mmCIF file of the C-alpha atoms, coordinates in Angstrom:
data_MODEL
# 
_entry.id   MODEL 
# 
loop_
_atom_site.group_PDB 
_atom_site.id 
_atom_site.type_symbol 
_atom_site.label_atom_id 
_atom_site.label_alt_id 
_atom_site.label_comp_id 
_atom_site.label_asym_id 
_atom_site.label_entity_id 
_atom_site.label_seq_id 
_atom_site.pdbx_PDB_ins_code 
_atom_site.Cartn_x 
_atom_site.Cartn_y 
_atom_site.Cartn_z 
_atom_site.occupancy 
_atom_site.B_iso_or_equiv 
_atom_site.pdbx_formal_charge 
_atom_site.auth_seq_id 
_atom_site.auth_comp_id 
_atom_site.auth_asym_id 
_atom_site.auth_atom_id 
_atom_site.pdbx_PDB_model_num 
ATOM 1   C CA . UNK A 1 1   ? 29.351  -17.742 13.642  1.00 0.00 ? 1   UNK A CA 1 
ATOM 2   C CA . UNK A 1 2   ? 26.733  -15.791 11.860  1.00 0.00 ? 2   UNK A CA 1 
ATOM 3   C CA . UNK A 1 3   ? 27.458  -13.196 9.114   1.00 0.00 ? 3   UNK A CA 1 
ATOM 4   C CA . UNK A 1 4   ? 28.115  -9.443  9.598   1.00 0.00 ? 4   UNK A CA 1 
ATOM 5   C CA . UNK A 1 5   ? 24.671  -7.854  7.662   1.00 0.00 ? 5   UNK A CA 1 
ATOM 6   C CA . UNK A 1 6   ? 26.413  -5.235  5.112   1.00 0.00 ? 6   UNK A CA 1 
ATOM 7   C CA . UNK A 1 7   ? 25.041  -1.337  6.563   1.00 0.00 ? 7   UNK A CA 1 
ATOM 8   C CA . UNK A 1 8   ? 25.110  1.234   4.248   1.00 0.00 ? 8   UNK A CA 1 
ATOM 9   C CA . UNK A 1 9   ? 24.650  5.161   6.320   1.00 0.00 ? 9   UNK A CA 1 
ATOM 10  C CA . UNK A 1 10  ? 24.005  8.307   5.007   1.00 0.00 ? 10  UNK A CA 1 
ATOM 11  C CA . UNK A 1 11  ? 23.880  11.945  6.647   1.00 0.00 ? 11  UNK A CA 1 
ATOM 12  C CA . UNK A 1 12  ? 21.861  14.334  4.719   1.00 0.00 ? 12  UNK A CA 1 
ATOM 13  C CA . UNK A 1 13  ? 21.298  17.591  5.770   1.00 0.00 ? 13  UNK A CA 1 
ATOM 14  C CA . UNK A 1 14  ? 18.003  19.173  4.487   1.00 0.00 ? 14  UNK A CA 1 
ATOM 15  C CA . UNK A 1 15  ? 18.803  21.190  1.611   1.00 0.00 ? 15  UNK A CA 1 
ATOM 16  C CA . UNK A 1 16  ? 16.262  20.924  -1.513  1.00 0.00 ? 16  UNK A CA 1 
ATOM 17  C CA . UNK A 1 17  ? 16.950  17.429  -3.513  1.00 0.00 ? 17  UNK A CA 1 
ATOM 18  C CA . UNK A 1 18  ? 19.435  15.817  -0.719  1.00 0.00 ? 18  UNK A CA 1 
ATOM 19  C CA . UNK A 1 19  ? 16.762  12.938  -1.385  1.00 0.00 ? 19  UNK A CA 1 
ATOM 20  C CA . UNK A 1 20  ? 18.238  12.551  -4.862  1.00 0.00 ? 20  UNK A CA 1 
ATOM 21  C CA . UNK A 1 21  ? 21.918  11.533  -2.994  1.00 0.00 ? 21  UNK A CA 1 
ATOM 22  C CA . UNK A 1 22  ? 19.388  8.544   -1.075  1.00 0.00 ? 22  UNK A CA 1 
ATOM 23  C CA . UNK A 1 23  ? 17.429  7.348   -4.399  1.00 0.00 ? 23  UNK A CA 1 
ATOM 24  C CA . UNK A 1 24  ? 20.947  7.211   -5.982  1.00 0.00 ? 24  UNK A CA 1 
ATOM 25  C CA . UNK A 1 25  ? 22.502  5.172   -3.204  1.00 0.00 ? 25  UNK A CA 1 
ATOM 26  C CA . UNK A 1 26  ? 19.608  2.563   -2.884  1.00 0.00 ? 26  UNK A CA 1 
ATOM 27  C CA . UNK A 1 27  ? 20.031  1.959   -6.620  1.00 0.00 ? 27  UNK A CA 1 
ATOM 28  C CA . UNK A 1 28  ? 23.720  1.312   -6.465  1.00 0.00 ? 28  UNK A CA 1 
ATOM 29  C CA . UNK A 1 29  ? 22.448  -1.496  -3.827  1.00 0.00 ? 29  UNK A CA 1 
ATOM 30  C CA . UNK A 1 30  ? 19.569  -2.453  -5.861  1.00 0.00 ? 30  UNK A CA 1 
ATOM 31  C CA . UNK A 1 31  ? 21.710  -3.298  -8.740  1.00 0.00 ? 31  UNK A CA 1 
ATOM 32  C CA . UNK A 1 32  ? 24.527  -4.944  -5.871  1.00 0.00 ? 32  UNK A CA 1 
ATOM 33  C CA . UNK A 1 33  ? 22.080  -7.282  -4.847  1.00 0.00 ? 33  UNK A CA 1 
ATOM 34  C CA . UNK A 1 34  ? 20.562  -8.220  -8.489  1.00 0.00 ? 34  UNK A CA 1 
ATOM 35  C CA . UNK A 1 35  ? 17.421  -6.735  -7.308  1.00 0.00 ? 35  UNK A CA 1 
ATOM 36  C CA . UNK A 1 36  ? 14.610  -6.080  -10.613 1.00 0.00 ? 36  UNK A CA 1 
ATOM 37  C CA . UNK A 1 37  ? 14.041  -2.537  -12.268 1.00 0.00 ? 37  UNK A CA 1 
ATOM 38  C CA . UNK A 1 38  ? 10.824  -2.259  -10.482 1.00 0.00 ? 38  UNK A CA 1 
ATOM 39  C CA . UNK A 1 39  ? 11.794  -3.474  -7.039  1.00 0.00 ? 39  UNK A CA 1 
ATOM 40  C CA . UNK A 1 40  ? 14.977  -0.549  -7.612  1.00 0.00 ? 40  UNK A CA 1 
ATOM 41  C CA . UNK A 1 41  ? 12.257  2.263   -8.455  1.00 0.00 ? 41  UNK A CA 1 
ATOM 42  C CA . UNK A 1 42  ? 9.653   0.938   -5.385  1.00 0.00 ? 42  UNK A CA 1 
ATOM 43  C CA . UNK A 1 43  ? 12.288  1.466   -3.116  1.00 0.00 ? 43  UNK A CA 1 
ATOM 44  C CA . UNK A 1 44  ? 13.103  4.698   -4.302  1.00 0.00 ? 44  UNK A CA 1 
ATOM 45  C CA . UNK A 1 45  ? 10.314  5.923   -4.493  1.00 0.00 ? 45  UNK A CA 1 
ATOM 46  C CA . UNK A 1 46  ? 9.539   4.720   -0.997  1.00 0.00 ? 46  UNK A CA 1 
ATOM 47  C CA . UNK A 1 47  ? 12.698  6.624   -0.049  1.00 0.00 ? 47  UNK A CA 1 
ATOM 48  C CA . UNK A 1 48  ? 11.788  9.698   -1.686  1.00 0.00 ? 48  UNK A CA 1 
ATOM 49  C CA . UNK A 1 49  ? 8.708   9.268   -0.158  1.00 0.00 ? 49  UNK A CA 1 
ATOM 50  C CA . UNK A 1 50  ? 9.995   9.023   3.222   1.00 0.00 ? 50  UNK A CA 1 
ATOM 51  C CA . UNK A 1 51  ? 12.923  11.741  3.176   1.00 0.00 ? 51  UNK A CA 1 
ATOM 52  C CA . UNK A 1 52  ? 10.372  14.392  2.121   1.00 0.00 ? 52  UNK A CA 1 
ATOM 53  C CA . UNK A 1 53  ? 8.397   14.036  4.941   1.00 0.00 ? 53  UNK A CA 1 
ATOM 54  C CA . UNK A 1 54  ? 11.219  14.132  7.548   1.00 0.00 ? 54  UNK A CA 1 
ATOM 55  C CA . UNK A 1 55  ? 12.838  17.109  5.778   1.00 0.00 ? 55  UNK A CA 1 
ATOM 56  C CA . UNK A 1 56  ? 9.254   19.023  5.685   1.00 0.00 ? 56  UNK A CA 1 
ATOM 57  C CA . UNK A 1 57  ? 7.133   17.562  8.615   1.00 0.00 ? 57  UNK A CA 1 
ATOM 58  C CA . UNK A 1 58  ? 10.157  17.282  11.641  1.00 0.00 ? 58  UNK A CA 1 
ATOM 59  C CA . UNK A 1 59  ? 10.567  20.601  12.295  1.00 0.00 ? 59  UNK A CA 1 
ATOM 60  C CA . UNK A 1 60  ? 14.386  19.325  12.848  1.00 0.00 ? 60  UNK A CA 1 
ATOM 61  C CA . UNK A 1 61  ? 17.115  21.572  12.022  1.00 0.00 ? 61  UNK A CA 1 
ATOM 62  C CA . UNK A 1 62  ? 19.792  18.403  12.214  1.00 0.00 ? 62  UNK A CA 1 
ATOM 63  C CA . UNK A 1 63  ? 20.397  16.112  9.292   1.00 0.00 ? 63  UNK A CA 1 
ATOM 64  C CA . UNK A 1 64  ? 18.431  12.747  8.666   1.00 0.00 ? 64  UNK A CA 1 
ATOM 65  C CA . UNK A 1 65  ? 19.702  9.753   8.522   1.00 0.00 ? 65  UNK A CA 1 
ATOM 66  C CA . UNK A 1 66  ? 19.316  6.549   6.274   1.00 0.00 ? 66  UNK A CA 1 
ATOM 67  C CA . UNK A 1 67  ? 20.301  3.527   6.633   1.00 0.00 ? 67  UNK A CA 1 
ATOM 68  C CA . UNK A 1 68  ? 20.340  0.578   4.102   1.00 0.00 ? 68  UNK A CA 1 
ATOM 69  C CA . UNK A 1 69  ? 20.682  -3.146  5.346   1.00 0.00 ? 69  UNK A CA 1 
ATOM 70  C CA . UNK A 1 70  ? 21.289  -5.560  2.904   1.00 0.00 ? 70  UNK A CA 1 
ATOM 71  C CA . UNK A 1 71  ? 20.229  -8.797  4.521   1.00 0.00 ? 71  UNK A CA 1 
ATOM 72  C CA . UNK A 1 72  ? 20.127  -11.918 2.496   1.00 0.00 ? 72  UNK A CA 1 
ATOM 73  C CA . UNK A 1 73  ? 16.907  -12.189 1.688   1.00 0.00 ? 73  UNK A CA 1 
ATOM 74  C CA . UNK A 1 74  ? 15.737  -8.599  2.037   1.00 0.00 ? 74  UNK A CA 1 
ATOM 75  C CA . UNK A 1 75  ? 16.994  -4.740  1.926   1.00 0.00 ? 75  UNK A CA 1 
ATOM 76  C CA . UNK A 1 76  ? 15.943  -2.994  5.170   1.00 0.00 ? 76  UNK A CA 1 
ATOM 77  C CA . UNK A 1 77  ? 16.103  0.786   4.581   1.00 0.00 ? 77  UNK A CA 1 
ATOM 78  C CA . UNK A 1 78  ? 15.353  3.048   7.955   1.00 0.00 ? 78  UNK A CA 1 
ATOM 79  C CA . UNK A 1 79  ? 15.280  7.043   7.464   1.00 0.00 ? 79  UNK A CA 1 
ATOM 80  C CA . UNK A 1 80  ? 15.846  8.348   10.912  1.00 0.00 ? 80  UNK A CA 1 
ATOM 81  C CA . UNK A 1 81  ? 15.092  12.582  11.555  1.00 0.00 ? 81  UNK A CA 1 
ATOM 82  C CA . UNK A 1 82  ? 15.202  13.993  15.248  1.00 0.00 ? 82  UNK A CA 1 
ATOM 83  C CA . UNK A 1 83  ? 12.584  16.352  15.186  1.00 0.00 ? 83  UNK A CA 1 
ATOM 84  C CA . UNK A 1 84  ? 9.138   16.688  16.847  1.00 0.00 ? 84  UNK A CA 1 
ATOM 85  C CA . UNK A 1 85  ? 7.936   13.088  16.291  1.00 0.00 ? 85  UNK A CA 1 
ATOM 86  C CA . UNK A 1 86  ? 4.443   12.680  14.952  1.00 0.00 ? 86  UNK A CA 1 
ATOM 87  C CA . UNK A 1 87  ? 1.233   10.471  15.953  1.00 0.00 ? 87  UNK A CA 1 
ATOM 88  C CA . UNK A 1 88  ? 0.152   8.354   12.467  1.00 0.00 ? 88  UNK A CA 1 
ATOM 89  C CA . UNK A 1 89  ? -3.184  7.392   13.575  1.00 0.00 ? 89  UNK A CA 1 
ATOM 90  C CA . UNK A 1 90  ? -4.023  11.623  13.427  1.00 0.00 ? 90  UNK A CA 1 
ATOM 91  C CA . UNK A 1 91  ? -2.480  11.715  9.975   1.00 0.00 ? 91  UNK A CA 1 
ATOM 92  C CA . UNK A 1 92  ? -6.045  12.215  7.672   1.00 0.00 ? 92  UNK A CA 1 
ATOM 93  C CA . UNK A 1 93  ? -6.111  9.769   4.389   1.00 0.00 ? 93  UNK A CA 1 
ATOM 94  C CA . UNK A 1 94  ? -6.615  13.449  1.942   1.00 0.00 ? 94  UNK A CA 1 
ATOM 95  C CA . UNK A 1 95  ? -10.051 12.258  -0.250  1.00 0.00 ? 95  UNK A CA 1 
ATOM 96  C CA . UNK A 1 96  ? -9.415  12.600  -4.090  1.00 0.00 ? 96  UNK A CA 1 
ATOM 97  C CA . UNK A 1 97  ? -12.500 14.155  -4.708  1.00 0.00 ? 97  UNK A CA 1 
ATOM 98  C CA . UNK A 1 98  ? -11.427 17.004  -2.706  1.00 0.00 ? 98  UNK A CA 1 
ATOM 99  C CA . UNK A 1 99  ? -8.659  17.603  -4.901  1.00 0.00 ? 99  UNK A CA 1 
ATOM 100 C CA . UNK A 1 100 ? -9.141  17.388  -8.504  1.00 0.00 ? 100 UNK A CA 1 
ATOM 101 C CA . UNK A 1 101 ? -9.895  20.213  -10.696 1.00 0.00 ? 101 UNK A CA 1 
ATOM 102 C CA . UNK A 1 102 ? -8.713  22.640  -7.173  1.00 0.00 ? 102 UNK A CA 1 
ATOM 103 C CA . UNK A 1 103 ? -6.293  24.191  -6.234  1.00 0.00 ? 103 UNK A CA 1 
ATOM 104 C CA . UNK A 1 104 ? -5.213  22.571  -3.221  1.00 0.00 ? 104 UNK A CA 1 
ATOM 105 C CA . UNK A 1 105 ? -2.498  20.885  -3.015  1.00 0.00 ? 105 UNK A CA 1 
ATOM 106 C CA . UNK A 1 106 ? -1.843  17.503  -4.571  1.00 0.00 ? 106 UNK A CA 1 
ATOM 107 C CA . UNK A 1 107 ? -0.191  15.590  -1.740  1.00 0.00 ? 107 UNK A CA 1 
ATOM 108 C CA . UNK A 1 108 ? -0.435  13.589  1.488   1.00 0.00 ? 108 UNK A CA 1 
ATOM 109 C CA . UNK A 1 109 ? -0.696  10.354  0.442   1.00 0.00 ? 109 UNK A CA 1 
ATOM 110 C CA . UNK A 1 110 ? 3.025   9.854   0.913   1.00 0.00 ? 110 UNK A CA 1 
ATOM 111 C CA . UNK A 1 111 ? 2.946   7.544   4.119   1.00 0.00 ? 111 UNK A CA 1 
ATOM 112 C CA . UNK A 1 112 ? -0.094  5.511   1.865   1.00 0.00 ? 112 UNK A CA 1 
ATOM 113 C CA . UNK A 1 113 ? 2.424   5.284   -1.133  1.00 0.00 ? 113 UNK A CA 1 
ATOM 114 C CA . UNK A 1 114 ? 5.690   4.131   1.637   1.00 0.00 ? 114 UNK A CA 1 
ATOM 115 C CA . UNK A 1 115 ? 2.926   0.973   2.734   1.00 0.00 ? 115 UNK A CA 1 
ATOM 116 C CA . UNK A 1 116 ? 2.026   0.598   -0.537  1.00 0.00 ? 116 UNK A CA 1 
ATOM 117 C CA . UNK A 1 117 ? 5.145   0.099   -2.305  1.00 0.00 ? 117 UNK A CA 1 
ATOM 118 C CA . UNK A 1 118 ? 6.995   -1.608  0.430   1.00 0.00 ? 118 UNK A CA 1 
ATOM 119 C CA . UNK A 1 119 ? 6.876   -5.405  1.330   1.00 0.00 ? 119 UNK A CA 1 
ATOM 120 C CA . UNK A 1 120 ? 6.616   -3.726  5.381   1.00 0.00 ? 120 UNK A CA 1 
ATOM 121 C CA . UNK A 1 121 ? 7.249   -0.326  6.904   1.00 0.00 ? 121 UNK A CA 1 
ATOM 122 C CA . UNK A 1 122 ? 7.361   0.191   10.933  1.00 0.00 ? 122 UNK A CA 1 
ATOM 123 C CA . UNK A 1 123 ? 7.137   3.435   12.039  1.00 0.00 ? 123 UNK A CA 1 
ATOM 124 C CA . UNK A 1 124 ? 8.300   4.769   15.562  1.00 0.00 ? 124 UNK A CA 1 
ATOM 125 C CA . UNK A 1 125 ? 8.271   8.483   16.672  1.00 0.00 ? 125 UNK A CA 1 
ATOM 126 C CA . UNK A 1 126 ? 7.897   9.955   19.925  1.00 0.00 ? 126 UNK A CA 1 
ATOM 127 C CA . UNK A 1 127 ? 8.958   13.404  20.606  1.00 0.00 ? 127 UNK A CA 1 
ATOM 128 C CA . UNK A 1 128 ? 12.837  13.227  20.023  1.00 0.00 ? 128 UNK A CA 1 
ATOM 129 C CA . UNK A 1 129 ? 11.870  11.321  16.525  1.00 0.00 ? 129 UNK A CA 1 
ATOM 130 C CA . UNK A 1 130 ? 11.564  9.532   13.786  1.00 0.00 ? 130 UNK A CA 1 
ATOM 131 C CA . UNK A 1 131 ? 12.378  5.925   12.496  1.00 0.00 ? 131 UNK A CA 1 
ATOM 132 C CA . UNK A 1 132 ? 10.487  4.745   9.386   1.00 0.00 ? 132 UNK A CA 1 
ATOM 133 C CA . UNK A 1 133 ? 11.875  1.277   8.871   1.00 0.00 ? 133 UNK A CA 1 
ATOM 134 C CA . UNK A 1 134 ? 11.145  -0.223  4.691   1.00 0.00 ? 134 UNK A CA 1 
ATOM 135 C CA . UNK A 1 135 ? 11.783  -3.350  4.040   1.00 0.00 ? 135 UNK A CA 1 
ATOM 136 C CA . UNK A 1 136 ? 11.969  -4.993  0.634   1.00 0.00 ? 136 UNK A CA 1 
ATOM 137 C CA . UNK A 1 137 ? 12.011  -8.789  0.288   1.00 0.00 ? 137 UNK A CA 1 
ATOM 138 C CA . UNK A 1 138 ? 14.059  -10.519 -2.892  1.00 0.00 ? 138 UNK A CA 1 
ATOM 139 C CA . UNK A 1 139 ? 12.063  -11.860 -4.774  1.00 0.00 ? 139 UNK A CA 1 
ATOM 140 C CA . UNK A 1 140 ? 13.860  -14.505 -7.399  1.00 0.00 ? 140 UNK A CA 1 
# 
């Protein structure tokens, strides 16, 4: 008999600082899974970036959904919006030299940061929304 995967689901309205609810939930789950403080921090940082991207760029007026799938050897986190979608191949990586010492926004590295912090990341996007699936493997 296949063991059921516990799932924690959040429905977040697009309001200031709502991503912090997601990170608090992630911390509780990480503690439950005996993840290291470093792993918990990496998950939280990636989650903040994914939530802020959904809040700021999806142009949805609906909620953003977060699903945490607690597997035996990993944690899978899905951030789901019902926005306009995006084409990852058209997202430009900012040039650091254009940002340092200038009044230009110091942002734009969210997708790269998410990929650096998590063990695997998948983006599924179309005109009906985007799902970012992030996986953190448990390391003993």
